[in-house]
C-alpha positions in Angstrom: -53.0 187.4 -229.8 -52.7 185.0 -232.7 -49.2 184.8 -234.3 -48.8 186.1 -237.8 -47.8 182.6 -239.2 -50.7 180.9 -237.4 -53.2 183.4 -238.9 -51.7 182.8 -242.3 -52.1 179.0 -241.9 -55.7 179.3 -240.7 -56.6 181.4 -243.8 -54.8 178.9 -246.1 -56.8 176.0 -244.7 -60.1 177.9 -244.9 -59.4 179.0 -248.5 -58.3 175.5 -249.7 -61.4 174.0 -248.0 -63.8 176.5 -249.7 -62.1 176.0 -253.1 -62.7 172.2 -252.7 -66.4 172.9 -251.8 -66.8 175.2 -254.8 -65.6 172.6 -257.3 -68.4 170.1 -256.5 -71.9 171.3 -257.4 -73.3 168.5 -255.4 -72.4 170.4 -252.3 -75.2 172.9 -253.1 -77.9 170.6 -254.6 -80.1 170.3 -251.5 -79.8 173.9 -250.4 -82.7 176.3 -250.6 -82.4 178.9 -253.4 -82.8 181.9 -251.1 -80.6 181.0 -248.1 -77.7 178.7 -247.5 -74.7 178.3 -245.3 -71.5 176.4 -245.0 -69.6 175.6 -241.8 -66.0 174.5 -241.6 -64.1 173.6 -238.5 -60.4 173.0 -238.2 -57.6 172.8 -235.7 -53.8 172.6 -235.4 -51.5 172.0 -232.4 -52.2 175.5 -231.0 -56.0 175.9 -231.3 -59.3 175.5 -233.1 -61.1 177.7 -235.5 -64.4 177.7 -237.3 -65.7 179.5 -240.3 -69.3 180.1 -241.3 -70.2 181.2 -244.8 -73.7 182.3 -245.3 -75.6 183.5 -248.4 -79.1 184.9 -248.6 -81.2 186.8 -251.0 -82.4 188.7 -248.0 -79.6 190.6 -246.3 -81.4 190.6 -243.0 -80.9 186.9 -242.7 -77.2 187.3 -242.8 -77.3 190.3 -240.4 -79.5 188.3 -237.9 -77.1 185.3 -238.1 -74.1 187.5 -237.4 -75.9 189.2 -234.5 -76.8 185.7 -233.0 -73.1 184.6 -233.1 -71.9 187.9 -231.7 -74.3 187.5 -228.7 -73.3 183.8 -228.3 -69.6 184.7 -228.3 -70.1 187.6 -225.8 -72.1 185.3 -223.5 -69.6 182.5 -223.6 -66.6 184.8 -223.2 -68.2 186.4 -220.1 -68.9 183.1 -218.5 -65.3 182.0 -218.5 
């Protein structure tokens, strides 16, 4: 299980990264109007994390993406 301070650090890194992204409108210029995503990956001395932020005018897009990642995670966890 992830330690409390490690979880806090991960959330701080993610939050600070997303704030930086939000301050620059150029990060969103080439994205389609109806669907876009942002992926951030980070690490420290104990492990690695990734965050995927997705927006869509069609909620099914987001649900399908979450389902895809859940299936990928389940498959990869079982194979180890």
